[in-house]
TORKOLLUM-566900 format. One record per residue (C-alpha): x, y, z. Coordinates in steps of 0.05 Angstrom, whole numbers, padded with zeros to 5 digits, always signed. Layout:
// residues N
XYZ;...
END
This chain:
// residues 461
-00312-00099+00307;-00240-00082+00287;-00237-00141+00238;-00305-00121+00210;-00282-00050+00197;-00219-00074+00163;-00261-00120+00117;-00308-00063+00100;-00250-00017+00083;-00217-00069+00039;-00281-00083+00001;-00298-00009-00008;-00227+00010-00030;-00219-00048-00079;-00289-00039-00107;-00275+00035-00121;-00208+00017-00154;-00238-00038-00197;-00295+00006-00221;-00246+00062-00238;-00199+00014-00273;-00253-00018-00315;-00284+00049-00330;-00218+00069-00361;-00224+00011-00411;-00298+00028-00420;-00285+00102-00434;-00233+00091-00489;-00274+00035-00519;-00333+00083-00526;-00287+00138-00553;-00266+00091-00610;-00337+00066-00620;-00324-00004-00593;-00381-00042-00561;-00376-00060-00488;-00421-00120-00476;-00417-00123-00400;-00390-00079-00344;-00390-00114-00277;-00368-00099-00206;-00350-00166-00174;-00352-00233-00210;-00418-00266-00226;-00411-00342-00237;-00480-00372-00250;-00520-00310-00230;-00517-00235-00214;-00544-00197-00155;-00568-00142-00201;-00561-00123-00273;-00589-00067-00315;-00590-00049-00389;-00617+00014-00421;-00655+00011-00487;-00718+00040-00514;-00707+00102-00472;-00715+00062-00407;-00672+00024-00356;-00690-00050-00351;-00671-00083-00285;-00662-00156-00264;-00648-00178-00192;-00617-00245-00171;-00618-00264-00244;-00583-00321-00280;-00530-00305-00332;-00574-00323-00391;-00589-00260-00431;-00664-00244-00435;-00691-00246-00506;-00711-00173-00507;-00640-00154-00485;-00610-00193-00543;-00645-00145-00590;-00601-00088-00566;-00529-00113-00568;-00504-00041-00576;-00525-00026-00504;-00480-00046-00446;-00504-00092-00391;-00483-00064-00324;-00485-00109-00263;-00460-00129-00194;-00437-00200-00182;-00438-00239-00117;-00364-00255-00109;-00342-00191-00073;-00274-00180-00106;-00254-00157-00175;-00296-00141-00235;-00291-00140-00311;-00307-00102-00374;-00326-00149-00432;-00307-00114-00497;-00336-00141-00562;-00285-00177-00606;-00231-00183-00554;-00197-00247-00531;-00191-00244-00456;-00210-00283-00393;-00284-00277-00412;-00279-00294-00486;-00242-00348-00525;-00220-00343-00598;-00273-00394-00618;-00328-00352-00587;-00316-00294-00635;-00360-00285-00696;-00329-00312-00760;-00335-00245-00794;-00303-00187-00756;-00350-00128-00746;-00333-00053-00746;-00354-00045-00673;-00307-00100-00649;-00241-00090-00613;-00203-00133-00663;-00222-00087-00722;-00195-00024-00690;-00127+00004-00707;-00069-00018-00663;-00060+00051-00630;-00134+00053-00614;-00131-00017-00582;-00069+00007-00544;-00108+00064-00511;-00167+00019-00496;-00120-00029-00459;-00080+00027-00426;-00142+00063-00403;-00150+00022-00340;-00080+00036-00315;-00085+00109-00335;-00150+00118-00295;-00118+00085-00234;-00061+00135-00237;-00110+00193-00248;-00150+00170-00187;-00087+00166-00144;-00067+00236-00167;-00135+00264-00151;-00136+00231-00082;-00066+00257-00065;-00084+00327-00087;-00148+00325-00046;-00112+00297+00015;-00059+00351+00012;-00111+00405+00002;-00153+00379+00061;-00102+00356+00112;-00035+00382+00087;+00029+00346+00106;+00061+00337+00174;+00124+00296+00186;+00188+00295+00225;+00252+00308+00186;+00310+00263+00205;+00353+00324+00221;+00300+00348+00270;+00295+00282+00307;+00336+00309+00365;+00335+00242+00402;+00354+00203+00340;+00326+00135+00327;+00317+00072+00369;+00344+00012+00331;+00327-00061+00335;+00377-00119+00338;+00385-00124+00262;+00400-00050+00254;+00449-00054+00312;+00484-00113+00279;+00491-00073+00215;+00525-00017+00254;+00471+00033+00275;+00463+00055+00347;+00407+00083+00390;+00407+00158+00385;+00435+00160+00314;+00407+00213+00268;+00408+00184+00198;+00419+00240+00149;+00430+00206+00082;+00434+00139+00046;+00488+00135-00008;+00494+00210-00006;+00420+00223-00017;+00389+00263+00040;+00330+00230+00075;+00271+00274+00090;+00220+00235+00132;+00248+00197+00191;+00187+00151+00189;+00209+00125+00121;+00282+00109+00137;+00276+00033+00132;+00236+00037+00067;+00287+00085+00037;+00344+00040+00056;+00313-00024+00030;+00280+00001-00034;+00342+00038-00057;+00389-00019-00035;+00432+00030+00003;+00505+00012+00014;+00524+00068+00061;+00489+00114+00112;+00512+00182+00136;+00497+00186+00210;+00503+00241+00262;+00525+00205+00325;+00531+00255+00382;+00574+00311+00354;+00608+00266+00303;+00587+00250+00232;+00602+00177+00216;+00592+00131+00157;+00557+00064+00168;+00572+00012+00114;+00511-00031+00097;+00529-00101+00075;+00482-00122+00017;+00474-00190+00051;+00429-00157+00103;+00377-00137+00050;+00333-00200+00056;+00330-00194+00131;+00317-00119+00127;+00256-00132+00084;+00223-00173+00139;+00250-00140+00202;+00200-00095+00237;+00219-00029+00269;+00292-00024+00248;+00289+00052+00259;+00236+00078+00307;+00230+00151+00325;+00266+00160+00390;+00229+00203+00441;+00235+00211+00517;+00197+00171+00570;+00151+00226+00596;+00091+00210+00639;+00025+00235+00613;-00019+00199+00664;-00011+00150+00721;-00064+00095+00716;-00113+00086+00773;-00086+00017+00791;-00012+00034+00784;+00033+00014+00842;+00071+00079+00828;+00016+00130+00840;+00053+00160+00899;+00120+00161+00861;+00105+00188+00792;+00066+00248+00768;+00049+00280+00701;+00111+00310+00667;+00162+00264+00700;+00215+00239+00652;+00258+00178+00666;+00331+00193+00649;+00366+00134+00682;+00350+00063+00704;+00393+00028+00757;+00447+00081+00747;+00450+00073+00671;+00435+00137+00632;+00378+00126+00583;+00322+00171+00558;+00289+00136+00499;+00222+00102+00510;+00246+00041+00473;+00309+00034+00516;+00270+00041+00581;+00216-00007+00560;+00269-00058+00543;+00303-00048+00611;+00236-00056+00647;+00220-00119+00608;+00283-00152+00636;+00259-00142+00708;+00185-00162+00712;+00156-00158+00782;+00218-00124+00810;+00232-00056+00841;+00281-00013+00801;+00319+00050+00820;+00307+00105+00770;+00326+00178+00761;+00269+00225+00745;+00272+00295+00716;+00219+00349+00714;+00229+00422+00696;+00304+00413+00700;+00304+00384+00770;+00326+00312+00780;+00306+00264+00836;+00316+00191+00851;+00258+00142+00861;+00241+00068+00862;+00190+00040+00813;+00151-00024+00824;+00140-00063+00759;+00083-00111+00748;+00090-00183+00722;+00096-00157+00651;+00150-00106+00667;+00102-00047+00663;+00102+00014+00709;+00028+00030+00702;+00033+00096+00665;+00008+00128+00601;+00063+00163+00562;+00062+00229+00525;+00065+00207+00453;+00050+00274+00420;+00112+00285+00377;+00098+00359+00372;+00115+00364+00447;+00186+00341+00434;+00203+00359+00363;+00195+00414+00311;+00150+00380+00259;+00152+00401+00187;+00082+00424+00169;+00061+00441+00098;-00006+00471+00080;-00035+00471+00010;-00092+00504-00027;-00128+00480-00088;-00075+00507-00136;-00013+00485-00098;-00042+00416-00082;-00046+00398-00156;+00030+00399-00171;+00044+00370-00102;-00005+00313-00116;+00029+00300-00182;+00098+00298-00148;+00071+00251-00095;+00041+00206-00149;+00108+00201-00186;+00147+00188-00123;+00101+00131-00103;+00102+00100-00173;+00178+00101-00174;+00180+00072-00104;+00132+00015-00121;+00169-00002-00185;+00233-00009-00144;+00195-00054-00095;+00174-00099-00153;+00246-00101-00174;+00264-00130-00106;+00207-00181-00111;+00232-00207-00178;+00304-00212-00152;+00308-00281-00119;+00369-00266-00077;+00332-00211-00039;+00278-00262-00019;+00227-00205-00025;+00178-00254-00056;+00168-00281+00014;+00134-00214+00030;+00083-00218-00026;+00013-00214+00005;-00060-00223-00014;-00124-00190+00010;-00105-00210+00081;-00042-00168+00077;-00081-00110+00047;-00131-00115+00104;-00075-00108+00155;-00055-00041+00125;-00121-00009+00142;-00131+00016+00214;-00180-00018+00261;-00219+00047+00270;-00250+00090+00215;-00204+00146+00193;-00217+00182+00127;-00146+00206+00120;-00118+00136+00127;-00172+00106+00083;-00160+00153+00025;-00084+00152+00032;-00083+00076+00031;-00133+00074-00026;-00089+00120-00068;-00028+00075-00055;-00066+00012-00074;-00091+00047-00137;-00018+00058-00156;-00001-00014-00139;-00059-00039-00183;-00038+00006-00240;+00035-00014-00238;+00019-00088-00229;-00027-00086-00290;+00031-00059-00332;+00072-00122-00320;+00082-00156-00388;+00043-00218-00367;-00012-00245-00413;-00080-00238-00378;-00057-00171-00350;-00065-00106-00388;+00011-00103-00394;+00011-00168-00434;-00039-00141-00484;-00001-00075-00487;+00064-00112-00501;+00033-00149-00560;+00003-00084-00586;+00071-00048-00583;+00103-00106-00621;+00047-00102-00672;+00056-00027-00681;+00131-00035-00689;+00130-00096-00736;+00063-00088-00771;+00048-00162-00754;-00012-00179-00712;-00014-00241-00667;-00070-00290-00684;-00131-00297-00640;-00110-00368-00624;-00041-00344-00601;-00074-00292-00556;-00119-00346-00527;-00059-00390-00510;-00021-00331-00482;-00082-00313-00439;-00084-00383-00411;-00010-00381-00394;-00019-00314-00361;-00077-00339-00319;-00034-00398-00295;+00021-00349-00275;-00028-00305-00238;-00057-00365-00201;+00013-00385-00180;+00025-00314-00155;-00041-00318-00116;-00021-00384-00085;+00046-00352-00064;+00011-00291-00035;-00041-00331+00004;+00013-00379+00027;+00055-00322+00054;-00005-00293+00090;-00025-00359+00121;+00045-00371+00145;+00047-00302+00176;-00015-00318+00217;+00024-00373+00254;+00088-00334+00267;
END
């Protein structure tokens, strides 16, 4: 069921984003009186699940139809054929007179027509090509504004993380310690403790300002750790105390522990963080350990029996609001709009920096490039509208930024050629565009192979 829900979420999110993206091209094409021959959600090799065309004041439908155009439809080339293909990813907008993945230079009429893309002015063609990216950004902005208006924001500031962070082995090797409160990277204050690792990696931080106990220390970050930091999970987890919420029915410690008990020491070693205590338990599966418990300021000693997995048989209190002062921001319709725009810009800048890491071989970030499988892992295994719309907004930004890459076959490649044309007054030939399109498709296929290869390897790790 969990896998099914993830698949449904991926298909719904990507379908929405593809429709919005292609509708951006469609809208500007219509504004500049350019014909759009086909507008499809999903790809339709050989046949379509459904297609419809409006002419004569009526909608004309075809179901499970081959790709041959009906004779009566050919009489109305000015009307767009809308359809749904059967390959459930992607989509396209076939614009008349444009060389792209659906049309070769030799397929174009010998005489250019006024309703064709190729006869439009360069600046008009620019907006037709940029329309898809623009609409993806507009969608992300709208989603962020709506999310902030509906749910607001709630997060833990690093300075309010009173127990600091729990670090993994890599972070400890770099120089961080359990309980550190990371205040800044390279002098830039960090706001959200949950984004510490992303901030450090994306900005290639060289130094961290850390509050360690009562002392402020500087941790130097060697750039050689960047590749490992990209792949290491949980470098900085929010540290919170081991407080019992419930003792399970089959726990061997039902007569020892009760709700509200906090473990503050194990075998005489002072420790309070959940991550520290779990690690200590994991080293002694099936054993009995001496622990110090604290409740309402009163301490007592006890012995805990661990099972074969090193578990004590308890449910922990994981509500952060019980231990920290969370930063909560509420928005209304008017304040959510500028906040949504700021969120959009922050995410765009962050993703551009991530792409910079991917295209820098020494970071080895290309090993993290993922496909639909990686996207599916982002979505939760249960339905949650907040998560769904937040992830959809982020993927919309990713789709928009990726399409701006100056690679032929992507919008960015067409935009690059149009900018050159506007600056030089010289237009590339249709044959050149066809060759460039082919090269671009080869590059994209190579990127897909890399992405699927990374995902497949990750399944066996």
